[in-house]
MARVO-210856 format. One record per residue (C-alpha): residue in three letters; y, z, x; residue number from 1. Coordinates in pm, 1 decimal. Example, Ala and Ser with C-alpha at 12.3 -4.5 7.8 and 13.67 -1.06 7.14 Angstrom:
code:Ala	north:-450.0	up:780.0	east:1230.0	pos:1
code:Ser	north:-106.0	up:714.0	east:1367.0	pos:2
end
This chain:
code:Unk	north:-660.7	up:-4683.2	east:3438.8	pos:1
code:Unk	north:-498.8	up:-4412.2	east:3211.8	pos:2
code:Unk	north:-565.8	up:-4061.1	east:3279.6	pos:3
code:Unk	north:-624.0	up:-3839.1	east:2978.0	pos:4
code:Unk	north:-540.7	up:-3469.0	east:2979.9	pos:5
code:Unk	north:-663.4	up:-3215.7	east:2724.2	pos:6
code:Unk	north:-394.9	up:-3108.3	east:2485.5	pos:7
code:Unk	north:-274.3	up:-2738.7	east:2510.6	pos:8
code:Unk	north:-507.7	up:-2567.9	east:2247.6	pos:9
code:Unk	north:-320.6	up:-2441.5	east:1942.7	pos:10
code:Unk	north:-572.3	up:-2199.1	east:1848.8	pos:11
code:Unk	north:-749.4	up:-1931.4	east:2040.0	pos:12
code:Unk	north:-1121.0	up:-2037.3	east:2038.9	pos:13
code:Unk	north:-1267.8	up:-1703.7	east:2098.9	pos:14
code:Unk	north:-1547.9	up:-1630.1	east:1864.2	pos:15
code:Unk	north:-1514.0	up:-1378.1	east:1595.2	pos:16
code:Unk	north:-1758.2	up:-1191.6	east:1383.8	pos:17
code:Unk	north:-1857.5	up:-1319.5	east:1054.1	pos:18
code:Unk	north:-1728.8	up:-1036.2	east:791.2	pos:19
code:Unk	north:-1991.0	up:-953.7	east:553.6	pos:20
code:Unk	north:-1735.6	up:-931.6	east:265.3	pos:21
code:Unk	north:-1369.2	up:-927.5	east:201.5	pos:22
code:Unk	north:-1330.8	up:-551.7	east:327.8	pos:23
code:Unk	north:-1445.7	up:-655.4	east:660.2	pos:24
code:Unk	north:-1116.1	up:-818.3	east:705.3	pos:25
code:Unk	north:-873.1	up:-514.7	east:640.7	pos:26
code:Unk	north:-682.7	up:-356.3	east:903.7	pos:27
code:Unk	north:-633.1	up:-431.3	east:1270.6	pos:28
code:Unk	north:-323.8	up:-604.9	east:1191.1	pos:29
code:Unk	north:-83.1	up:-716.2	east:1446.8	pos:30
code:Unk	north:248.6	up:-580.4	east:1565.0	pos:31
code:Unk	north:543.1	up:-819.9	east:1600.6	pos:32
code:Unk	north:848.5	up:-749.7	east:1819.6	pos:33
code:Unk	north:1174.4	up:-760.0	east:1610.2	pos:34
code:Unk	north:1403.5	up:-633.0	east:1895.2	pos:35
code:Unk	north:1588.4	up:-955.2	east:1885.4	pos:36
code:Unk	north:1653.2	up:-911.1	east:1515.4	pos:37
code:Unk	north:1750.7	up:-545.6	east:1560.3	pos:38
code:Unk	north:1998.4	up:-603.9	east:1858.9	pos:39
code:Unk	north:2173.7	up:-880.0	east:1663.8	pos:40
code:Unk	north:2242.6	up:-611.0	east:1419.6	pos:41
code:Unk	north:2367.9	up:-334.2	east:1667.3	pos:42
code:Unk	north:2023.3	up:-178.9	east:1730.2	pos:43
code:Unk	north:1947.6	up:-49.8	east:2076.2	pos:44
code:Unk	north:1572.0	up:40.2	east:2034.7	pos:45
code:Unk	north:1277.2	up:-180.2	east:2070.8	pos:46
code:Unk	north:1170.7	up:-235.1	east:1738.3	pos:47
code:Unk	north:815.2	up:-341.6	east:1636.9	pos:48
code:Unk	north:704.5	up:-442.1	east:1281.3	pos:49
code:Unk	north:319.6	up:-399.8	east:1169.3	pos:50
code:Unk	north:228.9	up:-715.2	east:988.5	pos:51
code:Unk	north:40.1	up:-553.4	east:697.8	pos:52
code:Unk	north:55.7	up:-898.4	east:503.6	pos:53
code:Unk	north:-226.9	up:-1020.3	east:731.5	pos:54
code:Unk	north:-457.1	up:-818.1	east:523.7	pos:55
code:Unk	north:-680.0	up:-1029.9	east:311.1	pos:56
code:Unk	north:-494.4	up:-935.0	east:-24.1	pos:57
code:Unk	north:-168.6	up:-946.4	east:176.9	pos:58
code:Unk	north:-54.2	up:-583.1	east:196.0	pos:59
code:Unk	north:-100.9	up:-233.7	east:333.8	pos:60
code:Unk	north:-266.6	up:-137.0	east:-6.5	pos:61
code:Unk	north:-584.0	up:-311.7	east:97.6	pos:62
code:Unk	north:-666.7	up:-29.4	east:323.1	pos:63
code:Unk	north:-659.6	up:239.8	east:42.9	pos:64
code:Unk	north:-811.4	up:-3.1	east:-219.4	pos:65
code:Unk	north:-1125.6	up:-45.1	east:8.3	pos:66
code:Unk	north:-1153.9	up:332.2	east:65.3	pos:67
code:Unk	north:-1105.8	up:429.3	east:-297.0	pos:68
code:Unk	north:-1367.5	up:179.0	east:-417.0	pos:69
code:Unk	north:-1578.4	up:296.1	east:-150.1	pos:70
code:Unk	north:-1553.4	up:665.7	east:-249.4	pos:71
code:Unk	north:-1635.8	up:572.0	east:-619.2	pos:72
code:Unk	north:-1944.8	up:382.7	east:-488.4	pos:73
code:Unk	north:-2072.5	up:667.8	east:-273.5	pos:74
code:Unk	north:-1980.5	up:936.4	east:-535.4	pos:75
code:Unk	north:-2196.0	up:742.5	east:-774.4	pos:76
code:Unk	north:-1885.1	up:707.4	east:-1008.7	pos:77
code:Unk	north:-1886.9	up:328.1	east:-1006.9	pos:78
code:Unk	north:-2183.0	up:144.0	east:-1132.7	pos:79
code:Unk	north:-2220.5	up:-230.2	east:-1185.1	pos:80
code:Unk	north:-1949.7	up:-355.4	east:-1440.3	pos:81
code:Unk	north:-1764.3	up:-26.9	east:-1420.2	pos:82
code:Unk	north:-1397.1	up:-17.7	east:-1515.9	pos:83
code:Unk	north:-1142.4	up:82.3	east:-1257.5	pos:84
code:Unk	north:-794.5	up:198.5	east:-1365.4	pos:85
code:Unk	north:-479.5	up:320.7	east:-1227.4	pos:86
code:Unk	north:-117.5	up:327.6	east:-1240.2	pos:87
code:Unk	north:27.8	up:41.5	east:-993.7	pos:88
code:Unk	north:359.1	up:-136.3	east:-945.1	pos:89
code:Unk	north:153.5	up:-428.9	east:-806.1	pos:90
code:Unk	north:29.4	up:-426.3	east:-465.9	pos:91
code:Unk	north:-261.8	up:-150.7	east:-499.9	pos:92
code:Unk	north:-364.6	up:-325.3	east:-817.9	pos:93
code:Unk	north:-395.0	up:-666.5	east:-633.8	pos:94
code:Unk	north:-590.5	up:-512.8	east:-372.9	pos:95
code:Unk	north:-808.9	up:-311.5	east:-610.2	pos:96
code:Unk	north:-858.5	up:-602.7	east:-827.6	pos:97
code:Unk	north:-963.0	up:-843.8	east:-543.8	pos:98
code:Unk	north:-1223.8	up:-606.9	east:-410.3	pos:99
code:Unk	north:-1333.1	up:-496.1	east:-754.6	pos:100
code:Unk	north:-1392.1	up:-891.5	east:-867.3	pos:101
code:Unk	north:-1604.9	up:-928.2	east:-539.6	pos:102
code:Unk	north:-1811.5	up:-640.7	east:-635.2	pos:103
code:Unk	north:-1859.4	up:-686.9	east:-987.0	pos:104
code:Unk	north:-1603.1	up:-424.4	east:-1129.2	pos:105
code:Unk	north:-1357.9	up:-449.5	east:-1410.0	pos:106
code:Unk	north:-977.3	up:-359.3	east:-1342.3	pos:107
code:Unk	north:-698.8	up:-236.7	east:-1585.5	pos:108
code:Unk	north:-372.3	up:-120.4	east:-1462.4	pos:109
code:Unk	north:-73.3	up:51.2	east:-1626.3	pos:110
code:Unk	north:245.3	up:-30.4	east:-1460.7	pos:111
code:Unk	north:626.8	up:-15.9	east:-1521.9	pos:112
code:Unk	north:757.6	up:-291.4	east:-1738.1	pos:113
code:Unk	north:988.9	up:-427.9	east:-1448.5	pos:114
code:Unk	north:685.9	up:-539.0	east:-1233.7	pos:115
code:Unk	north:737.6	up:-869.5	east:-1098.6	pos:116
code:Unk	north:577.4	up:-1170.0	east:-1326.6	pos:117
code:Unk	north:423.7	up:-1293.3	east:-1016.4	pos:118
code:Unk	north:229.4	up:-970.2	east:-950.8	pos:119
code:Unk	north:129.0	up:-977.4	east:-1309.8	pos:120
code:Unk	north:-8.0	up:-1323.6	east:-1304.2	pos:121
code:Unk	north:-184.6	up:-1257.0	east:-979.0	pos:122
code:Unk	north:-361.1	up:-950.8	east:-1132.7	pos:123
code:Unk	north:-443.7	up:-1160.3	east:-1440.8	pos:124
code:Unk	north:-586.1	up:-1419.2	east:-1232.4	pos:125
code:Unk	north:-804.4	up:-1170.1	east:-1071.7	pos:126
code:Unk	north:-941.1	up:-1064.1	east:-1413.7	pos:127
code:Unk	north:-713.8	up:-736.0	east:-1459.4	pos:128
code:Unk	north:-603.2	up:-598.9	east:-1796.0	pos:129
code:Unk	north:-250.4	up:-512.9	east:-1772.1	pos:130
code:Unk	north:-84.4	up:-228.0	east:-1989.2	pos:131
code:Unk	north:305.5	up:-240.7	east:-1940.9	pos:132
code:Unk	north:474.7	up:107.4	east:-1940.8	pos:133
code:Unk	north:833.6	up:188.6	east:-2027.2	pos:134
code:Unk	north:1020.1	up:267.0	east:-1730.8	pos:135
code:Unk	north:1173.5	up:560.4	east:-1910.9	pos:136
code:Unk	north:851.4	up:749.4	east:-1846.7	pos:137
code:Unk	north:918.7	up:750.9	east:-1491.0	pos:138
code:Unk	north:1256.3	up:954.5	east:-1526.6	pos:139
code:Unk	north:1086.4	up:1233.4	east:-1675.7	pos:140
code:Unk	north:987.2	up:1487.9	east:-1427.0	pos:141
code:Unk	north:651.7	up:1542.6	east:-1613.7	pos:142
code:Unk	north:611.6	up:1159.5	east:-1721.3	pos:143
code:Unk	north:368.4	up:1049.8	east:-1465.6	pos:144
code:Unk	north:123.0	up:1354.6	east:-1538.4	pos:145
code:Unk	north:168.3	up:1263.5	east:-1897.8	pos:146
code:Unk	north:95.9	up:908.1	east:-1817.4	pos:147
code:Unk	north:-230.6	up:986.1	east:-1615.2	pos:148
code:Unk	north:-351.8	up:1219.4	east:-1921.3	pos:149
code:Unk	north:-310.7	up:925.6	east:-2154.3	pos:150
code:Unk	north:-487.7	up:695.5	east:-1914.6	pos:151
code:Unk	north:-779.7	up:926.7	east:-1904.1	pos:152
code:Unk	north:-771.8	up:975.4	east:-2273.1	pos:153
code:Unk	north:-795.1	up:587.2	east:-2336.9	pos:154
code:Unk	north:-1053.3	up:522.9	east:-2074.8	pos:155
code:Unk	north:-1288.0	up:807.2	east:-2066.0	pos:156
code:Unk	north:-1578.1	up:609.9	east:-1909.6	pos:157
code:Unk	north:-1353.5	up:453.2	east:-1638.3	pos:158
code:Unk	north:-1324.8	up:526.2	east:-1274.1	pos:159
code:Unk	north:-950.5	up:647.6	east:-1212.4	pos:160
code:Unk	north:-883.8	up:576.8	east:-854.4	pos:161
code:Unk	north:-551.4	up:798.5	east:-866.8	pos:162
code:Unk	north:-373.1	up:627.6	east:-567.7	pos:163
code:Unk	north:-99.2	up:879.9	east:-603.5	pos:164
code:Unk	north:-291.4	up:1203.6	east:-577.6	pos:165
code:Unk	north:-619.4	up:1114.3	east:-423.9	pos:166
code:Unk	north:-635.9	up:1242.3	east:-74.9	pos:167
code:Unk	north:-865.4	up:968.2	east:47.5	pos:168
code:Unk	north:-526.9	up:750.4	east:38.4	pos:169
code:Unk	north:-354.4	up:968.3	east:307.5	pos:170
code:Unk	north:-684.5	up:1015.2	east:514.7	pos:171
code:Unk	north:-733.3	up:635.2	east:519.6	pos:172
code:Unk	north:-385.4	up:591.3	east:695.2	pos:173
code:Unk	north:-475.2	up:885.2	east:920.3	pos:174
code:Unk	north:-789.5	up:709.6	east:1020.2	pos:175
code:Unk	north:-682.6	up:349.1	east:1046.1	pos:176
code:Unk	north:-309.3	up:278.4	east:1030.0	pos:177
code:Unk	north:-181.8	up:556.2	east:1281.4	pos:178
code:Unk	north:-452.6	up:484.8	east:1527.1	pos:179
code:Unk	north:-385.5	up:123.0	east:1548.2	pos:180
code:Unk	north:-10.9	up:179.2	east:1608.0	pos:181
code:Unk	north:-91.5	up:427.0	east:1869.6	pos:182
code:Unk	north:-347.1	up:192.6	east:2036.6	pos:183
code:Unk	north:-118.6	up:-115.4	east:2018.9	pos:184
code:Unk	north:179.1	up:70.8	east:2148.9	pos:185
code:Unk	north:-12.2	up:236.2	east:2426.0	pos:186
code:Unk	north:118.1	up:555.1	east:2305.0	pos:187
code:Unk	north:482.2	up:465.4	east:2340.7	pos:188
code:Unk	north:598.8	up:515.8	east:1991.1	pos:189
code:Unk	north:901.5	up:749.6	east:1898.0	pos:190
code:Unk	north:972.8	up:672.1	east:1549.7	pos:191
code:Unk	north:758.8	up:563.0	east:1241.1	pos:192
code:Unk	north:961.8	up:398.2	east:973.9	pos:193
code:Unk	north:818.9	up:330.1	east:619.8	pos:194
code:Unk	north:901.0	up:314.0	east:253.3	pos:195
code:Unk	north:712.5	up:531.4	east:-12.3	pos:196
code:Unk	north:507.2	up:419.8	east:-285.6	pos:197
code:Unk	north:258.5	up:675.3	east:-283.4	pos:198
code:Unk	north:343.5	up:847.2	east:34.8	pos:199
code:Unk	north:15.5	up:789.4	east:183.6	pos:200
code:Unk	north:119.1	up:541.2	east:466.2	pos:201
code:Unk	north:404.2	up:764.7	east:603.4	pos:202
code:Unk	north:222.9	up:1070.3	east:548.5	pos:203
code:Unk	north:-122.1	up:962.3	east:701.4	pos:204
code:Unk	north:-1.6	up:760.9	east:992.0	pos:205
code:Unk	north:286.9	up:998.4	east:1056.9	pos:206
code:Unk	north:70.6	up:1281.0	east:1071.1	pos:207
code:Unk	north:-179.0	up:1122.2	east:1322.7	pos:208
code:Unk	north:103.4	up:1028.9	east:1539.7	pos:209
code:Unk	north:241.3	up:1362.6	east:1534.2	pos:210
code:Unk	north:-91.3	up:1501.6	east:1621.5	pos:211
code:Unk	north:-57.2	up:1285.8	east:1936.8	pos:212
code:Unk	north:289.9	up:1363.0	east:2002.1	pos:213
code:Unk	north:472.8	up:1648.1	east:1842.6	pos:214
code:Unk	north:814.7	up:1447.6	east:1898.3	pos:215
code:Unk	north:757.4	up:1147.0	east:1697.8	pos:216
code:Unk	north:978.4	up:1130.6	east:1423.8	pos:217
code:Unk	north:887.7	up:986.7	east:1064.0	pos:218
code:Unk	north:1169.4	up:830.0	east:857.1	pos:219
code:Unk	north:1136.5	up:723.7	east:498.2	pos:220
code:Unk	north:1355.6	up:413.4	east:401.1	pos:221
code:Unk	north:1462.9	up:457.5	east:38.1	pos:222
code:Unk	north:1593.8	up:183.2	east:-212.3	pos:223
code:Unk	north:1952.0	up:183.6	east:-265.1	pos:224
code:Unk	north:2126.6	up:343.3	east:-566.4	pos:225
code:Unk	north:2146.1	up:-4.2	east:-754.2	pos:226
code:Unk	north:1753.6	up:-59.9	east:-721.5	pos:227
code:Unk	north:1693.0	up:282.0	east:-904.4	pos:228
code:Unk	north:1621.4	up:317.3	east:-1292.0	pos:229
code:Unk	north:1871.0	up:518.8	east:-1471.9	pos:230
code:Unk	north:1886.5	up:641.0	east:-1833.9	pos:231
code:Unk	north:2172.5	up:382.9	east:-1870.8	pos:232
code:Unk	north:1986.1	up:114.9	east:-1700.9	pos:233
code:Unk	north:1609.1	up:132.7	east:-1727.6	pos:234
code:Unk	north:1544.0	up:-200.8	east:-1559.4	pos:235
code:Unk	north:1779.1	up:-264.7	east:-1289.3	pos:236
code:Unk	north:1794.2	up:-631.6	east:-1150.9	pos:237
code:Unk	north:1754.9	up:-499.4	east:-800.8	pos:238
code:Unk	north:1444.8	up:-265.1	east:-836.9	pos:239
code:Unk	north:1185.9	up:-305.0	east:-577.3	pos:240
code:Unk	north:833.4	up:-260.9	east:-705.2	pos:241
code:Unk	north:660.7	up:14.8	east:-587.9	pos:242
code:Unk	north:922.2	up:142.9	east:-359.4	pos:243
code:Unk	north:1068.3	up:502.5	east:-465.5	pos:244
code:Unk	north:1331.5	up:735.3	east:-378.8	pos:245
code:Unk	north:1216.7	up:1096.5	east:-252.7	pos:246
code:Unk	north:1519.8	up:1267.8	east:-147.2	pos:247
code:Unk	north:1673.9	up:1511.9	east:-410.2	pos:248
code:Unk	north:1387.4	up:1468.9	east:-645.7	pos:249
code:Unk	north:1193.2	up:1772.5	east:-785.1	pos:250
code:Unk	north:836.4	up:1850.9	east:-661.7	pos:251
code:Unk	north:696.6	up:1724.6	east:-982.9	pos:252
code:Unk	north:852.5	up:1366.1	east:-951.8	pos:253
code:Unk	north:709.6	up:1323.0	east:-587.2	pos:254
code:Unk	north:350.2	up:1157.2	east:-539.8	pos:255
code:Unk	north:115.5	up:1409.5	east:-445.2	pos:256
code:Unk	north:8.2	up:1206.7	east:-140.8	pos:257
code:Unk	north:365.0	up:1253.6	east:3.5	pos:258
code:Unk	north:337.5	up:1525.9	east:262.8	pos:259
code:Unk	north:696.7	up:1666.6	east:335.0	pos:260
code:Unk	north:536.4	up:1866.0	east:624.2	pos:261
end
């Protein structure tokens, strides 16, 4: 007689709640231990990565998109069929477009002309209208302010989410991303490292961690010089969508959500 043994389960069979909609799946992303990767490159610290790609629309921007849309709904600015507009290099747009489609809103995004074709196709598949913007505007210290004025003038009845300047962005990371990191590391975190798009993640999560431990350091990882647009080369081949340099820039060129303090 052959004895049959149960196979080791591949998946955790613990029941999970049913999300009411896509926003119920945002946040509580896992940490992954990257220490072996760091050690192989000369690192000596324990390094953890927060896997924001586990959000339903695959980036950290899902957090702020849900909060920005909720703000519009609670204020009455968003009504059935309303148009949502913003400046986005891709990820915030994808998150806004996905949640907006689920809720019956339209979306229109202004973005640099070097945004990857893949992100544009995703946005178009989600029903968004894309307005390409020449990269030269972002070299002008007042360029972003002028672009925002243009957006508002061209879309007078729209809801401008203003991911760069809306304080809801930074507050969302203070209320969710920072606490999750603190909880999952049991408060044993010394350094937070992140890039700057809007500045909301490092500023919000960083502020939360510093409020818990004043000696926590917040470090910005910037793109290399060959990734940055210049007057000589407006569309560098190595440009990273939505990741910006902050060191040495004039205050007018920094996103309002980036908190230097």
